[in-house]
C-alpha positions, 0 to 999 in steps of 0.5 A: 600534108604541109606545104611550104615553100623552099629554095633549093638547088639541083645535082640532075633531078636530086634536090637539095633544100637548106630549111631550120632544123626545128622545122615542122617538115623535117619532122614530119620528113624524119616519121615520114618521107615520102613528100609532094613537090611542084617546081613552076615559074609562076605565072601569073597566065595559067595558061602559059604555066609549065612546070613540073610536079612530083612525087619524091623521098626525102632524107634529112641529110646527115653525112657532114662531108655531103652537108657542105657539099649541098651548102657550098651549091645553095651559096652559090645559087643563092649567095644572098640568101643565107650565110653557110660559113661553117653549116656543120657547126651551126646546129640551126640548119637541117639540109634535106636530100629529095629524090623524085620517084614520079616526075609529071611535066606540066605544059598547060600551052598545050591545052588546061591540065596539060600534062605528061607522067613519067615514073622512075 
């Protein structure tokens, strides 16, 4: 198990993230693609917490065209985060695809621990 904070972009329910090519998470995903993740608004008041928790299948992208497409999405959402001027040439980056298998919608405004589970 490993937990990291990542900036992400999405297309529908599929999430994409960029990370260092030699990061431990990349090696772990190559070994076992099962991941868990949480997306929330970072509320300090837990009674207002809303978000999603997911079990997902992760993959390190290998396709040059897909890497370029995802790099454009990341750059568009986070223009000051990183320079992906030529991501396929810069081998310092790995791009990840995360496809949810189970989603738990968390809404503590309806009571502490309230969640609704959806299997995909």
